[in-house]
C-alpha positions as CSV (number, residue, x, y, z in Angstrom):
1,M,0.0,0.0,0.0
2,H,1.3,3.4,-1.0
3,G,0.3,6.8,0.3
4,P,1.5,10.4,0.1
5,L,1.8,10.8,3.9
6,Y,4.7,13.1,4.7
7,G,6.5,12.0,1.6
8,G,6.9,8.4,2.8
9,A,5.7,5.1,1.4
10,L,4.0,2.4,3.4
11,E,4.9,-1.2,2.6
12,E,2.5,-3.9,3.7
13,R,4.3,-7.0,5.0
14,G,2.5,-9.7,6.8
15,G,-0.3,-7.5,7.9
16,E,2.0,-4.8,9.3
17,A,3.0,-1.5,7.7
18,F,6.6,-0.3,7.8
19,S,8.2,2.9,6.5
20,S,11.4,3.1,4.6
21,P,14.3,4.1,6.9
22,Q,15.1,6.9,4.5
23,K,11.6,8.3,4.5
24,P,10.1,8.9,7.9
25,M,6.5,7.6,8.3
26,F,3.7,7.0,10.7
27,I,3.6,3.3,11.6
28,P,0.4,1.6,12.8
29,G,0.8,0.1,16.2
30,K,-1.3,-1.7,18.6
31,K,-2.6,1.4,20.3
32,G,-2.7,3.8,17.3
33,L,-0.3,5.6,15.1
34,L,3.3,5.9,16.2
35,L,5.8,8.3,14.9
36,T,9.3,7.3,14.3
37,S,12.0,9.4,15.9
38,S,13.4,10.4,12.5
39,A,10.0,11.5,11.3
40,Y,9.4,13.6,14.5
41,K,12.6,15.4,14.0
42,E,11.8,16.2,10.3
43,V,8.1,17.3,10.5
44,G,7.6,18.2,14.1
45,V,4.3,17.7,15.9
46,P,1.6,16.7,13.4
47,Q,-1.7,18.6,13.1
48,G,-5.0,16.9,13.7
49,R,-6.7,18.6,10.7
50,C,-6.6,18.4,6.9
51,S,-7.7,22.0,6.1
52,E,-6.2,25.4,6.7
53,P,-7.9,27.7,9.3
54,C,-10.7,29.9,7.9
55,L,-9.9,33.6,8.2
56,P,-12.4,36.3,9.3
57,G,-14.7,37.1,6.4
58,T,-15.2,33.4,5.6
59,R,-17.0,30.4,7.1
60,K,-16.4,26.7,7.2
61,K,-18.2,24.5,4.7
62,M,-18.0,20.8,5.4
63,R,-16.8,18.4,2.6
64,E,-19.3,15.8,1.9
65,G,-18.0,12.3,2.8
66,Y,-15.0,13.6,4.7
67,H,-14.1,13.7,8.3
68,I,-15.3,16.7,10.3
69,C,-11.8,18.2,10.3
70,C,-11.9,18.5,6.5
71,Y,-13.7,21.5,5.2
72,D,-13.5,24.4,2.7
73,C,-13.4,28.1,3.5
74,V,-16.1,30.0,1.6
75,P,-16.6,33.8,1.7
76,C,-19.6,35.2,3.6
77,S,-22.6,36.1,1.5
78,D,-23.5,39.7,0.6
79,G,-24.6,41.6,3.7
80,E,-22.9,39.2,6.1
81,I,-19.6,39.1,8.1
82,S,-17.5,36.8,10.3
83,V,-15.1,38.2,12.9
84,I,-13.4,35.0,14.3
85,M,-11.2,32.3,12.9
86,D,-13.0,29.1,11.8
87,S,-16.4,30.6,12.1
88,E,-19.2,28.1,11.6
89,S,-21.6,30.8,10.2
90,C,-21.7,34.4,9.2
91,Q,-23.7,37.2,10.9
92,T,-26.0,39.6,9.0
93,C,-25.1,43.3,9.3
94,P,-27.8,45.8,10.5
95,D,-30.1,47.3,7.8
96,D,-28.1,50.6,7.7
97,D,-24.7,48.9,7.5
98,W,-22.8,46.9,4.9
99,P,-19.7,44.6,5.1
100,N,-16.3,46.0,4.1
101,E,-14.3,44.4,1.4
102,A,-12.8,41.9,3.8
103,K,-16.3,41.1,5.1
104,N,-15.0,41.2,8.7
105,V,-16.5,44.5,9.8
106,C,-19.9,46.2,9.2
107,V,-19.6,49.8,8.0
108,P,-22.4,52.4,7.5
109,K,-23.9,52.3,4.0
110,P,-23.4,55.3,1.8
111,Q,-26.7,57.3,1.4
112,E,-28.0,58.2,-2.0
113,F,-30.1,61.2,-2.9
114,L,-29.9,63.9,-5.6
115,Y,-27.0,66.1,-4.5
116,F,-26.5,69.6,-5.7
117,Q,-23.1,68.5,-7.1
118,D,-24.5,65.9,-9.5
119,N,-24.2,66.8,-13.1
120,V,-28.0,66.4,-13.7
121,A,-28.7,68.5,-10.7
122,L,-26.4,71.2,-12.0
123,L,-28.3,71.3,-15.3
124,F,-31.5,71.8,-13.4
125,I,-30.0,74.4,-11.1
126,V,-28.9,76.4,-14.2
127,S,-32.1,75.9,-16.2
128,S,-34.6,76.9,-13.5
129,P,-33.1,80.4,-12.8
130,V,-32.5,81.1,-16.5
131,F,-36.1,80.5,-17.5
132,S,-37.4,82.2,-14.4
133,V,-35.5,85.3,-15.3
134,I,-36.9,85.0,-18.9
135,S,-40.4,84.9,-17.4
136,I,-39.7,88.0,-15.3
137,L,-38.3,89.8,-18.3
138,I,-41.4,88.9,-20.3
139,T,-43.5,90.3,-17.5
140,G,-41.5,93.5,-17.6
141,L,-42.0,93.7,-21.3
142,F,-45.7,93.2,-21.0
143,V,-45.8,96.0,-18.3
144,V,-44.0,98.4,-20.7
145,F,-46.4,97.5,-23.6
146,R,-49.4,96.9,-21.4
147,N,-51.7,99.1,-23.5
148,T,-50.9,97.6,-26.8
149,P,-53.4,95.2,-28.5
150,I,-51.3,92.0,-28.3
151,V,-50.9,92.4,-24.5
152,T,-54.5,93.6,-23.8
153,A,-56.0,90.9,-26.0
154,N,-57.6,88.1,-24.0
155,N,-57.0,89.5,-20.5
156,R,-53.5,90.7,-19.7
157,S,-54.1,90.1,-16.0
158,L,-54.2,86.4,-16.6
159,S,-51.0,86.6,-18.6
160,F,-49.3,88.2,-15.5
161,V,-50.7,85.5,-13.3
162,I,-49.4,82.7,-15.6
163,L,-46.0,84.2,-15.7
164,L,-45.8,84.7,-12.0
165,C,-46.9,81.1,-11.3
166,L,-44.5,79.7,-13.9
167,V,-41.7,81.3,-11.9
168,L,-43.0,79.7,-8.7
169,S,-43.4,76.3,-10.5
170,M,-39.9,76.3,-11.9
171,S,-38.5,77.5,-8.5
172,S,-40.2,74.5,-6.8
173,I,-37.5,72.2,-8.1
174,F,-35.1,73.4,-5.4
175,L,-37.4,71.6,-2.9
176,F,-36.6,68.3,-4.7
177,L,-32.8,68.8,-4.6
178,S,-30.4,68.0,-1.8
179,R,-31.1,65.7,1.1
180,P,-34.8,65.2,1.8
181,A,-36.1,66.6,5.1
182,D,-39.5,66.6,6.7
183,I,-40.3,70.2,5.7
184,T,-39.2,69.8,2.0
185,C,-41.2,66.5,1.8
186,L,-44.3,68.3,3.1
187,L,-44.0,71.2,0.8
188,R,-42.6,70.1,-2.6
189,Q,-45.5,68.2,-4.2
190,V,-48.2,70.6,-2.8
191,F,-46.3,73.7,-3.7
192,F,-45.7,72.6,-7.2
193,G,-49.3,71.2,-7.6
194,I,-51.0,74.4,-6.5
195,S,-48.7,76.8,-8.5
196,F,-49.0,74.8,-11.7
197,T,-52.8,74.4,-11.2
198,I,-53.1,78.2,-11.1
199,V,-51.2,78.2,-14.4
200,L,-53.5,75.7,-16.0
201,S,-56.6,77.3,-14.6
202,S,-55.5,80.7,-16.1
203,V,-54.9,79.0,-19.4
204,L,-58.3,77.4,-19.3
205,A,-59.9,80.8,-18.5
206,K,-58.1,82.3,-21.5
207,T,-59.4,79.5,-23.7
208,I,-63.0,79.9,-22.5
209,M,-62.8,83.6,-23.1
210,V,-61.6,83.0,-26.7
211,C,-64.5,80.7,-27.3
212,I,-67.0,83.1,-25.8
213,A,-65.6,86.1,-27.6
214,F,-66.3,84.6,-31.0
215,K,-69.7,83.2,-30.1
216,A,-70.7,86.6,-28.9
217,T,-70.1,88.2,-32.4
218,K,-73.5,87.0,-33.5
219,P,-76.2,89.7,-33.2
220,G,-78.3,89.1,-30.1
221,S,-76.0,86.4,-28.7
222,V,-76.6,85.4,-25.1
223,W,-72.8,85.0,-24.7
224,R,-72.3,88.7,-24.6
225,K,-73.2,88.9,-20.9
226,Y,-70.3,86.6,-20.1
227,L,-67.7,88.9,-21.5
228,G,-65.7,90.8,-18.9
229,V,-63.4,90.0,-16.0
230,K,-65.8,88.2,-13.7
231,L,-65.9,84.9,-15.6
232,P,-62.1,84.3,-16.0
233,I,-61.5,85.3,-12.3
234,T,-64.2,82.8,-11.3
235,V,-62.8,80.0,-13.4
236,V,-59.3,80.6,-11.9
237,L,-60.5,80.7,-8.3
238,V,-62.8,77.7,-8.5
239,C,-60.3,75.5,-10.3
240,S,-57.4,76.5,-8.0
241,C,-59.4,76.1,-4.8
242,A,-60.2,72.5,-5.7
243,Q,-56.4,71.8,-5.8
244,V,-55.8,73.8,-2.6
245,I,-58.5,71.7,-0.8
246,T,-56.8,68.5,-2.1
247,G,-53.4,69.7,-0.8
248,I,-54.7,70.6,2.6
249,T,-56.6,67.3,3.0
250,W,-53.4,65.4,1.9
251,L,-51.2,67.2,4.4
252,S,-53.8,66.8,7.2
253,V,-54.7,63.1,6.7
254,S,-51.5,61.4,5.4
255,P,-48.6,63.9,5.1
256,P,-45.4,63.0,3.3
257,F,-42.3,62.0,5.3
258,V,-38.6,61.1,5.0
259,E,-38.1,57.4,4.2
260,Y,-34.9,55.3,4.3
261,D,-34.9,52.4,1.8
262,F,-32.3,49.8,2.8
263,H,-33.2,47.0,0.4
264,S,-33.8,48.3,-3.1
265,F,-30.1,48.7,-3.9
266,P,-27.5,46.4,-2.1
267,G,-24.8,48.5,-0.3
268,K,-26.8,51.8,-0.5
269,T,-29.4,53.5,1.7
270,I,-31.9,55.5,-0.5
271,V,-33.0,58.6,1.3
272,Q,-36.3,59.7,-0.2
273,C,-39.7,61.2,0.5
274,N,-42.6,58.9,1.0
275,E,-45.6,60.6,-0.4
276,G,-47.8,59.4,2.4
277,S,-50.9,59.0,0.3
278,V,-50.3,57.7,-3.2
279,L,-53.9,58.3,-4.0
280,A,-53.6,62.0,-3.1
281,F,-50.6,62.4,-5.4
282,Y,-52.4,60.9,-8.3
283,I,-55.5,62.9,-7.7
284,M,-53.3,66.1,-7.8
285,V,-51.6,65.1,-11.1
286,G,-54.8,63.8,-12.6
287,Y,-56.6,67.0,-11.8
288,M,-53.9,69.0,-13.6
289,G,-54.1,66.6,-16.5
290,L,-57.9,67.2,-16.6
291,L,-57.5,70.9,-16.8
292,A,-54.9,70.6,-19.5
293,A,-57.1,68.2,-21.5
294,V,-60.1,70.5,-21.3
295,S,-58.0,73.5,-22.4
296,F,-56.6,71.6,-25.3
297,V,-60.0,70.5,-26.6
298,L,-61.5,74.0,-26.4
299,A,-58.4,75.7,-27.9
300,F,-58.3,73.1,-30.7
301,M,-61.9,73.9,-31.6
302,V,-61.2,77.7,-32.1
303,R,-57.5,77.5,-33.1
304,T,-58.1,78.9,-36.6
305,L,-60.4,81.8,-35.7
306,P,-58.3,85.0,-35.7
307,D,-54.7,85.3,-36.4
308,I,-52.0,86.9,-34.1
309,F,-54.4,88.1,-31.5
310,N,-55.9,84.7,-30.9
311,E,-54.0,82.7,-28.3
312,A,-56.0,79.5,-29.0
313,K,-53.5,78.0,-31.4
314,Y,-50.6,78.8,-29.0
315,I,-52.6,77.3,-26.1
316,T,-53.2,74.2,-28.2
317,F,-49.5,73.7,-28.7
318,S,-48.7,74.4,-25.1
319,M,-51.2,71.9,-23.8
320,L,-50.0,69.3,-26.3
321,V,-46.5,69.8,-24.9
322,F,-47.8,69.5,-21.3
323,C,-49.7,66.3,-22.0
324,S,-46.9,64.7,-24.0
325,V,-44.4,65.4,-21.2
326,W,-46.5,64.0,-18.4
327,I,-47.8,61.0,-20.3
328,G,-44.1,60.1,-20.9
329,A,-43.0,61.0,-17.4
330,I,-45.5,59.1,-15.4
331,P,-44.5,55.5,-16.6
332,A,-40.8,56.5,-16.1
333,Y,-41.6,57.9,-12.6
334,L,-43.3,54.6,-11.6
335,S,-40.5,52.4,-12.9
336,S,-37.7,54.3,-11.2
337,K,-36.4,54.5,-7.6
338,G,-34.3,56.8,-5.6
339,K,-32.8,59.9,-7.2
340,Q,-33.8,58.7,-10.7
341,M,-37.5,59.2,-9.6
342,V,-36.7,62.7,-8.5
343,I,-34.8,63.5,-11.8
344,V,-37.9,62.4,-13.8
345,E,-40.3,64.6,-11.9
346,I,-38.0,67.6,-12.0
347,F,-37.6,67.2,-15.8
348,A,-41.3,67.0,-16.2
349,I,-41.9,70.2,-14.2
350,L,-39.3,72.1,-16.1
351,A,-40.2,70.8,-19.5
352,S,-43.9,71.5,-19.1
353,S,-43.3,75.0,-17.6
354,I,-40.9,75.9,-20.4
355,G,-43.3,74.5,-23.0
356,I,-46.1,76.8,-21.8
357,L,-43.8,79.8,-21.5
358,G,-42.4,79.2,-25.0
359,C,-45.7,78.3,-26.8
360,I,-47.8,81.1,-25.4
361,F,-45.5,84.0,-24.7
362,F,-42.6,83.8,-27.1
363,P,-44.8,84.5,-30.2
364,K,-46.1,87.6,-28.4
365,C,-42.6,88.8,-27.7
366,Y,-41.7,88.3,-31.3
367,Y,-44.6,90.5,-32.5
368,I,-43.9,93.2,-29.9
369,L,-40.2,93.4,-30.5
370,L,-39.7,92.4,-34.1
371,R,-43.0,93.1,-35.8
372,P,-44.3,96.3,-34.0
373,E,-46.3,97.3,-37.1
374,M,-48.7,94.4,-36.3
375,N,-49.1,95.5,-32.7
376,D,-51.5,98.5,-33.3
377,R,-55.2,99.1,-33.0
378,K,-55.8,99.4,-36.8
379,H,-54.3,96.0,-37.4
380,L,-56.3,94.6,-34.5
381,L,-59.6,95.9,-35.8
382,G,-58.9,94.8,-39.3
383,S,-57.9,91.3,-38.1
384,I,-60.9,90.9,-35.9
385,F,-63.3,92.3,-38.6
386,G,-61.8,90.0,-41.2
387,S,-62.0,87.0,-38.9
388,I,-65.6,87.7,-38.0
389,I,-66.5,87.9,-41.7
390,M,-64.7,84.7,-42.4
391,Y,-66.2,83.0,-39.4
392,R,-69.8,84.1,-40.3
393,G,-69.1,83.1,-43.9
394,R,-68.1,79.6,-42.8
395,V,-71.2,79.3,-40.6
396,E,-73.5,80.5,-43.3
397,H,-71.9,78.1,-45.8
398,A,-72.3,75.2,-43.4
399,T,-75.9,76.2,-42.8
400,C,-76.7,76.2,-46.5
401,L,-75.1,72.9,-47.0
402,Q,-77.1,71.4,-44.1
403,T,-80.3,72.9,-45.6
404,D,-79.6,71.5,-49.1
405,T,-78.9,68.1,-47.5
406,N,-82.2,68.1,-45.6
407,M,-84.2,69.1,-48.7
408,N,-82.5,66.4,-50.8
409,S,-83.3,63.9,-48.2
410,R,-87.0,64.8,-48.3
411,Y,-87.2,64.2,-52.1
């Protein structure tokens, strides 16, 4: 019988095993294994194990079919450590800790949220003040030219309200940046929701007034009594108060709070705002979508009626931008976590605000600054008179066609 024990070879003779005198060997005796003197001097005291000790950060895994002293050393699983030699098992770190590289000490997890220093955050930090300043400059331009036809057409007060609330809406993104806190979690959704609802309510009021203005051109029209400042103010107040009530109820019943997510990403702690009531959040966003949809439909119906003094076609494009942005943003918002979720919402806020600013007010600035000859009362009266004639002609033509159709159907 041969074996690789200590470099020696056993020779089986008459039921006894001997070692070669040149190669020291364990020799079976009557009471166990005996070590020759030469072997003792060469290898020292033998170890009663066949595996190396397992270091901290690993654990013992027994070999199937082998003696208990024979095992493998395997690293601890993710989130676990071992701190002693030959550990039988690993210990799980607390939720807010994570093992170091050696997996022998639990260290605090790095916290993730949208820092001001992130590249995407820097882009938002630059974009919001730039377009806020543009809104303020447009407001100043409208104040200077407040008595011109383009500014006075379709309620200049509503234009000022829209511009002011767009500034507030774009400024609300700073509540989403940096580390979430209880006060920012409470304010950010409600602040944005109310300010943007006022914008959409004012746009809706403008659209309604455009529709009424051209229905009131008919002699004896009952729509004439709705012309004036009372109806648009009422529309803005009623529509905005509904969102204010939603926000107050939300904050009273189930307010948002700071949440620590330890499990979505291994090795990270996600610091985020829990909205408290998901239903309230979707009611707020859905209500804004409803206002935008109604404005879009009404503006689309009268988009071709007068030319540069009619905001309906600009409102149509702005509401189309708003709906497109949020229809794309909501699925992305639901499928993301942590700071990616915040990035999606900030992008939607800025994109929809800039879309309304550009679609409604940039064309007016173009005519005020670059085409001043079109911004006078004579051109306004000529445009309205021509539009009324064209509108009445279309109505009369459609009436004649309907009459002919009815007469033909009788015969």
